ZALOLUM-902831 format. One line per 5 residues: number of its first residue (from 1); for each residue x, y, z of N, C-alpha, C. Coordinates in pm, whole numbers, plus 50000, padded with zeros to 5 digits. Layout:
REM ZALOLUM-902831
NUM = X,Y,Z,X,Y,Z,X,Y,Z  ... $
//
This chain:
REM ZALOLUM-902831
1 = 48154,51421,49347,48247,51450,49355,48341,51396,49213  48435,51581,49206,48513,51524,49041,48688,51498,49161  48719,51355,49123,48812,51272,49166,48939,51241,49042  49012,51290,49066,49108,51230,49028,49234,51164,49095  49232,50981,49006,49321,50919,49012,49435,50913,48961 $
6 = 49537,50926,49083,49663,50932,49038,49744,50750,49035  49790,50686,48960,49828,50558,48972,49753,50428,48984  49762,50367,48814,49666,50276,48842,49682,50102,48886  49755,50095,48985,49792,49950,49006,49685,49892,49047  49742,49761,49120,49627,49692,49175,49522,49755,49234 $
11 = 49576,49882,49342,49496,49899,49399,49413,50058,49335  49496,50118,49297,49427,50264,49236,49355,50210,49154  49326,50149,49029,49263,50102,48939,49105,50035,49014  49087,49961,49114,49031,49870,49140,48905,49996,49241  49001,50141,49340,48925,50208,49375,48854,50332,49247 $
16 = 48944,50334,49156,48891,50418,49049,48772,50390,49037  48738,50253,48982,48630,50141,48911,48505,50183,49066  48546,50154,49128,48450,50207,49292,48396,50282,49302  48460,50469,49289,48410,50534,49256,48342,50623,49163  48389,50528,49002,48261,50563,48902,48144,50492,48930 $
21 = 48145,50385,48996,48046,50273,49010,47931,50367,49075  47990,50446,49199,47956,50553,49306,47860,50694,49266  47931,50670,49113,47876,50807,49091,47947,50948,49085  48052,50924,49113,48160,51025,49135,48251,51017,48946  48232,51172,48957,48328,51167,48815,48483,51177,48821 $
26 = 48505,51066,48783,48668,51016,48779,48765,51005,48656  48879,51135,48718,48973,51119,48577,49086,51011,48660  49126,50973,48582,49269,50846,48606,49359,50903,48523  49519,50888,48625,49620,50884,48530,49732,50774,48562  49792,50764,48463,49953,50655,48513,50053,50676,48454 $
31 = 50170,50674,48544,50298,50688,48457,50262,50636,48336  50275,50541,48350,50266,50406,48242,50136,50397,48137  50088,50500,48045,49942,50525,48004,49846,50353,48009  49694,50384,48058,49675,50251,48042,49505,50276,47950  49466,50194,47908,49357,50176,47801,49259,50218,47910 $
36 = 49186,50332,47904,49109,50338,47985,48990,50507,47930  48898,50455,47958,48836,50568,47863,48800,50687,48003  48834,50687,48140,48870,50796,48215,49061,50867,48201  49057,50785,48138,49184,50815,48132,49302,50967,48077  49355,51031,48075,49444,51105,48046,49543,51092,48060 $
41 = 49628,51155,47939,49797,51101,47904,49888,51210,48024  49827,51341,48061,49866,51424,48115,49846,51456,48288  49908,51502,48390,49890,51457,48516,49871,51601,48548  49896,51686,48491,49837,51821,48507,49675,51842,48453  49686,51761,48297,49530,51762,48322,49443,51645,48443 $
46 = 49480,51604,48508,49405,51518,48563,49360,51638,48694  49455,51669,48687,49463,51800,48810,49315,51904,48834  49381,51950,48689,49243,52049,48605,49125,51998,48608  49104,51867,48589,49024,51809,48575,48876,51786,48722  48966,51793,48827,48887,51774,48967,48927,51832,49092 $
51 = 48882,51820,49166,48885,51916,49299,48984,51830,49411  48938,51678,49443,48983,51580,49484,49118,51518,49422  49199,51511,49419,49326,51425,49370,49434,51309,49477  49395,51176,49471,49380,51072,49511,49512,50988,49441  49603,50973,49575,49720,50938,49490,49777,50815,49555 $
56 = 49778,50708,49465,49822,50557,49485,49908,50526,49386  49991,50571,49383,50169,50606,49348,50251,50444,49423  50364,50443,49398,50400,50352,49426,50495,50406,49524  50565,50546,49549,50678,50534,49636,50697,50712,49672  50791,50735,49750,50807,50852,49724,50849,50938,49632 $
61 = 50940,50848,49538,50991,50963,49430,50859,51004,49348  50802,50884,49343,50653,50887,49230,50587,50963,49276  50520,50995,49397,50446,51081,49471,50533,51225,49454  50701,51224,49476,50745,51409,49444,50731,51461,49289  50722,51331,49239,50769,51388,49100,50679,51427,48997 $
66 = 50497,51337,49096,50419,51358,49036,50311,51488,49081  50331,51570,49215,50328,51671,49279,50413,51801,49194  50512,51770,49127,50590,51884,49083,50539,51885,48956  50468,51792,48924,50411,51810,48763,50304,51881,48784  50222,51834,48849,50053,51948,48911,50068,52010,48965 $
71 = 50198,52059,49009,50195,52186,49102,50155,52361,49029  50186,52355,48907,50158,52447,48833,49952,52482,48843  49952,52369,48815,49816,52319,48836,49732,52346,48962  49794,52322,49055,49742,52374,49187,49594,52447,49237  49557,52473,49259,49486,52580,49330,49436,52567,49499 $
76 = 49373,52647,49560,49328,52620,49706,49228,52601,49644  49146,52521,49557,49038,52437,49597,49032,52345,49579  49192,52237,49526,49194,52131,49502,49241,52053,49702  49235,51940,49736,49259,51881,49840,49312,51764,49795  49454,51748,49815,49501,51605,49797,49493,51510,49891 $
81 = 49429,51369,49849,49441,51252,49920,49553,51176,49921  49677,51130,50040,49803,51037,49970,49753,50903,50054  49678,50803,49939,49706,50678,49984,49849,50608,49951  49929,50624,49879,50074,50553,49871,50089,50528,50024  50138,50407,50039,50284,50411,50137,50435,50438,50094 $
86 = 50487,50567,50176,50584,50623,50134,50643,50695,50258  50805,50715,50259,50889,50767,50338,50839,50888,50408  50847,50853,50559,50802,50936,50645,50831,51125,50598  50935,51154,50554,51012,51221,50492,50924,51287,50419  50865,51228,50247,50819,51224,50191,50627,51285,50255 $
91 = 50568,51253,50314,50433,51255,50379,50462,51370,50413  50611,51462,50518,50595,51576,50572,50631,51663,50491  50690,51657,50318,50708,51730,50231,50564,51749,50189  50542,51644,50136,50353,51714,50092,50312,51804,50145  50294,51730,50294,50208,51856,50427,50254,52026,50373 $
96 = 50357,52001,50424,50405,52157,50336,50426,52206,50290  50405,52154,50111,50399,52162,49998,50242,52231,49958  50173,52116,50042,50055,52146,50036,49976,52323,50095  50059,52315,50203,50011,52433,50295,50083,52544,50247  50157,52533,50155,50203,52672,50124,50172,52687,50029 $
101 = 50033,52624,49970,49953,52644,49829,49817,52683,49880  49802,52656,50035,49713,52704,50087,49572,52529,50057  49624,52426,50018,49558,52312,49970,49562,52211,50047  49434,52190,50128,49430,52030,50230,49517,51929,50157  49564,51903,50314,49603,51760,50287,49601,51623,50358 $
106 = 49538,51528,50307,49549,51400,50414,49586,51274,50405  49691,51256,50503,49788,51134,50536,49712,51006,50542  49703,50959,50440,49573,50862,50400,49626,50669,50370  49740,50644,50393,49756,50502,50364,49651,50420,50385  49655,50300,50318,49513,50189,50317,49653,50106,50387 $
111 = 49573,49972,50418,49579,49844,50434,49459,49764,50383  49523,49647,50294,49417,49583,50211,49452,49558,50102  49485,49449,50013,49504,49397,49927,49408,49431,49787  49454,49257,49655,49381,49305,49538,49213,49284,49620  49161,49237,49653,49031,49159,49717,48940,49272,49764 $
116 = 49021,49343,49875,49004,49421,49923,48976,49536,49904  49052,49608,49759,49005,49720,49676,48885,49668,49597  48922,49571,49517,48769,49505,49439,48642,49541,49545  48655,49519,49636,48531,49531,49715,48523,49656,49774  48561,49727,49775,48553,49824,49864,48579,49903,49987 $
121 = 48651,49752,50027,48698,49661,50188,48831,49743,50264  48878,49823,50209,49015,49869,50242,49028,49903,50358  49148,49957,50441,49110,50004,50594,49215,50139,50560  49153,50244,50599,49238,50336,50588,49276,50435,50718  49380,50472,50781,49527,50474,50842,49461,50647,50773 $
126 = 49437,50762,50912,49463,50824,50892,49559,50943,50984  49580,51029,50930,49648,51110,50990,49624,51257,50962  49579,51366,51070,49557,51514,51020,49439,51553,51043  49410,51648,50964,49292,51726,51057,49207,51674,51019  49117,51632,51147,48971,51539,51160,48853,51631,51073 $
131 = 48841,51781,51131,48719,51848,50967,48773,51836,50863  48903,51791,50814,48922,51766,50646,48875,51660,50614  48893,51538,50718,48820,51444,50737,48681,51384,50694  48602,51459,50764,48504,51413,50742,48405,51531,50647  48470,51602,50638,48448,51607,50489,48477,51570,50386 $
136 = 48585,51463,50386,48562,51419,50269,48493,51250,50302  48462,51191,50443,48464,51092,50432,48349,50986,50314  48248,51097,50285,48191,51007,50199,48256,50970,50056  48348,51013,50057,48458,50954,49923,48534,50869,50016  48630,50852,50101,48658,50788,50142,48610,50628,50174 $
141 = 48436,50682,50208,48390,50511,50272,48330,50438,50137  48330,50510,50018,48346,50437,49874,48410,50320,49863  48553,50312,49896,48660,50249,49828,48727,50181,50000  48645,50165,50106,48677,50166,50228,48589,50079,50328  48619,49998,50420,48539,49948,50558,48551,49982,50692 $
146 = 48665,50084,50692,48687,50161,50799,48818,50253,50796  48774,50349,50868,48849,50466,50825,48925,50478,51031  49057,50488,51040,49095,50491,51169,49179,50638,51167  49154,50698,51275,49220,50808,51247,49322,50834,51401  49462,50872,51385,49596,50762,51429,49636,50936,51483 $
151 = 49577,51096,51416,49645,51160,51509,49700,51232,51377  49822,51318,51437,49877,51469,51310,49951,51375,51167  49974,51452,51104,50017,51430,50979,50108,51325,51033  50167,51206,50954,50270,51180,50926,50264,51025,51022  50186,51014,51120,50158,50920,51224,50104,50795,51114 $
156 = 49997,50825,51071,49937,50716,50996,50072,50670,50870  50155,50715,50874,50254,50664,50749,50344,50588,50855  50403,50646,50941,50448,50559,50995,50363,50368,51101  50235,50406,51112,50191,50274,51118,50137,50202,51020  50169,50228,50931,50169,50187,50794,50266,50063,50751 $
161 = 50392,50168,50814,50532,50114,50768,50525,49980,50862  50539,50067,50996,50535,49938,51106,50368,49796,51115  50301,49808,51026,50216,49718,51046,50248,49649,50915  50305,49678,50819,50401,49583,50701,50528,49512,50797  50525,49553,50849,50660,49524,50881,50614,49359,50955 $
166 = 50581,49384,51037,50486,49276,51062,50440,49154,50997  50325,49192,50908,50307,49140,50752,50429,49019,50720  50520,49164,50665,50655,49036,50580,50744,48999,50664  50722,49009,50783,50842,48881,50889,50742,48782,50954  50610,48803,50912,50507,48737,50989,50507,48609,50879 $
171 = 50515,48675,50682,50531,48545,50592,50657,48444,50599  50771,48588,50646,50940,48534,50651,50869,48369,50768  50825,48404,50875,50841,48335,50983,50730,48193,50912  50651,48231,50842,50516,48114,50789,50664,47993,50697  50664,48135,50603,50844,48060,50503,50870,47943,50558 $
176 = 50950,47938,50715,51061,47920,50735,51027,47771,50819  50864,47825,50887,50845,47720,50980,50784,47618,50829  50730,47631,50732,50654,47527,50677,50744,47440,50564  50864,47454,50491,50984,47445,50518,51032,47371,50569  51062,47400,50714,51143,47277,50824,51030,47157,50821 $
181 = 50853,47154,50801,50795,47036,50858,50792,46954,50673  50779,47048,50607,50795,46918,50485,50915,46884,50460  51024,46994,50486,51180,46888,50484,51168,46747,50618  51036,46761,50698,51087,46669,50803,50944,46585,50736  50883,46565,50631,50797,46463,50590,50613,46536,50620 $
186 = 50641,46647,50735,50471,46716,50711,50451,46740,50627  50308,46720,50538,50282,46812,50399,50188,46928,50443  50184,46982,50325,50055,47118,50374,49967,47098,50441  49918,46999,50363,49748,46971,50430,49756,46899,50562  49907,46901,50647,49873,46821,50780,49876,46992,50817 $
191 = 50025,47065,50796,50046,47161,50880,49961,47297,50852  49875,47309,50761,49823,47448,50724,49692,47462,50897  49623,47316,50890,49523,47319,50938,49590,47335,51067  49708,47270,51127,49761,47274,51244,49802,47421,51265  49826,47522,51208,49862,47642,51230,49737,47704,51227 $
196 = 49626,47696,51121,49495,47749,51232,49474,47760,51287  49481,47573,51385,49440,47603,51472,49496,47654,51641  49592,47693,51605,49694,47728,51671,49692,47856,51738  49737,47899,51821,49786,48038,51871,49780,48163,51797  49917,48116,51751,49957,48180,51545,49897,48192,51479 $
201 = 49814,48144,51490,49712,48128,51361,49672,48233,51342  49630,48310,51214,49609,48449,51163,49512,48455,51046  49459,48545,51001,49346,48588,50857,49481,48570,50757  49614,48650,50814,49706,48651,50705,49775,48505,50692  49777,48444,50807,49863,48288,50755,49710,48199,50701 $
206 = 49613,48204,50716,49507,48156,50640,49505,48160,50462  49531,48325,50485,49533,48373,50348,49625,48286,50234  49775,48302,50340,49887,48267,50239,49955,48122,50262  49916,48090,50369,50010,47957,50357,49944,47853,50207  49791,47858,50248,49790,47768,50130,49821,47799,49948 $
211 = 49825,47895,49973,49867,47968,49795,50026,47935,49802  50131,47961,49869,50192,47934,49889,50258,47741,49886  50203,47687,49942,50193,47552,49960,50162,47461,49828  50072,47579,49697,50055,47551,49604,50136,47601,49513  50224,47693,49539,50325,47741,49463,50250,47903,49369 $
216 = 50115,47884,49416,50004,48022,49351,50100,48174,49428  50104,48238,49348,50221,48383,49398,50131,48478,49325  50000,48461,49245,49912,48553,49173,49937,48714,49263  49955,48800,49223,49979,48904,49317,49878,49032,49383  49872,49035,49506,49819,49079,49567,49854,49197,49631 $
221 = 49938,49185,49707,50057,49259,49754,50214,49237,49707  50251,49323,49584,50428,49251,49520,50529,49197,49629  50619,49150,49619,50721,49111,49646,50831,49275,49704  50794,49352,49540,50888,49467,49547,50796,49592,49653  50718,49585,49631,50617,49720,49751,50666,49668,49840 $
226 = 50683,49567,49920,50723,49491,50058,50841,49512,50080  50901,49467,49998,51054,49489,50016,51044,49735,50027  51028,49752,49954,51003,49902,49959,51003,49951,50094  50859,49921,50164,50794,49909,50268,50860,49903,50333  50941,49717,50365,51041,49729,50447,51163,49785,50496 $
231 = 51223,49891,50404,51317,49982,50330,51285,50086,50420  51159,50146,50434,51097,50236,50506,51101,50198,50656  51085,50044,50734,51083,50075,50862,51236,50055,50914  51286,50007,50828,51462,50015,50846,51482,50141,50863  51478,50279,50819,51508,50432,50786,51409,50442,50937 $
236 = 51303,50396,50960,51256,50446,51111,51303,50416,51189  51378,50314,51194,51422,50212,51336,51543,50266,51310  51642,50311,51206,51767,50384,51232,51775,50494,51319  51653,50565,51264,51614,50734,51294,51618,50729,51447  51615,50667,51518,51461,50641,51641,51617,50533,51740 $
241 = 51739,50487,51636,51839,50434,51715,51779,50310,51724  51699,50231,51697,51697,50106,51752,51705,49983,51621  51734,49904,51721,51812,49824,51656,51669,49672,51613  51655,49646,51482,51582,49526,51490,51633,49466,51331  51665,49356,51391,51743,49226,51385,51657,49166,51212 $
246 = 51507,49108,51302,51355,49041,51228,51382,49107,51079  51306,49250,51101,51291,49296,51004,51405,49340,50881  51526,49311,50960,51681,49419,50895,51655,49220,50771  51691,49100,50841,51726,49021,50772,51626,48944,50640  51457,49021,50663,51327,48943,50623,51375,49060,50486 $
251 = 51385,49208,50508,51434,49302,50369,51496,49224,50314  51652,49197,50378,51749,49167,50305,51760,49007,50201  51622,48961,50262,51553,48824,50209,51488,48889,50046  51450,48954,50077,51319,49014,49949,51431,49089,49875  51510,49195,49908,51605,49218,49787,51702,49120,49729 $
256 = 51693,49024,49816,51795,48920,49696,51701,48825,49572  51590,48841,49674,51496,48754,49549,51432,48837,49439  51416,48976,49487,51393,49054,49394,51480,49068,49271  51559,49081,49312,51685,49052,49271,51729,48947,49145  51630,48829,49194,51632,48722,49127,51490,48680,49044 $
261 = 51431,48823,48966,51367,48830,48948,51226,48800,48962  51204,48774,49084,51076,48753,49150,50993,48909,49182  51058,49038,49188,51029,49101,49230,50847,49179,49174  50790,49104,49073,50653,49157,49049,50545,49019,49120  50604,48904,49165,50532,48822,49225,50503,48886,49349 $
266 = 50376,48838,49420,50366,48798,49539,50435,48827,49620  50427,48869,49769,50514,48869,49865,50552,48712,49915  50466,48672,49927,50479,48538,49949,50540,48490,49867  50589,48485,49812,50697,48443,49761,50874,48414,49804  50804,48486,49942,50943,48462,50027,51003,48291,50041 $
271 = 50874,48254,50022,50875,48087,50024,50982,48034,49892  51015,48073,49774,51053,48055,49699,51226,48018,49747  51246,48152,49886,51438,48112,49933,51404,47945,49926  51342,47888,49961,51411,47753,49972,51374,47644,49853  51343,47733,49784,51326,47615,49626,51208,47499,49636 $
276 = 51170,47526,49698,51005,47432,49681,50917,47450,49560 $
//
């Protein structure tokens, strides 16, 4: 298929590479131009080049602005697949605008970071028409190891935001726990295997604790992106009149650390709040 990728960050760039390797004709566009042979400078040109338009953009604002910039080029032959983690209002807005234009829309955010994207092993959450999903499953399977249908448009967005809440809160708890252990003379070499063998151990803990202990904050998923997603979670909670003190505190700490210049580090940089 002819596929255009909008957004060439950590995930989008790797997905574009995998789709090209799989034999698809790929065109890419990024708000800040990237030096790629398949890139075009204009978003509308990217839309005109392909029938499948995949968004891997930073947030709802970027999605809305990109959609408006390509609107004149859109026809009923297009399908938009949104992989960006965005606010629920923007998800619904995109779906509505696509419906007005007779365009199929897939609410399809992902879980997985740099390594998963490189290996084509993202997990997609899907909300929308399952017939449309099946039509484009061969495209989605190039960049993923699993596709999980969740219901109507918007449901996948909610689940993605909710699961990122768990990841952020977990890394905050890991940070506090290792800081306490370290302050009382327990080395990371002792603490990390103890967590691994505990019921609280998890793939996320196994991934993040060693890098936190060594001060390696190479970005797999940025602190600023996780901060952004925590804001979405708090908005959903507020709308439902729910009190969420855990993610409130973690979100505020991420905002503080981003303001200190750590926004582009991996979100495991939450550990740096302890100045270790």
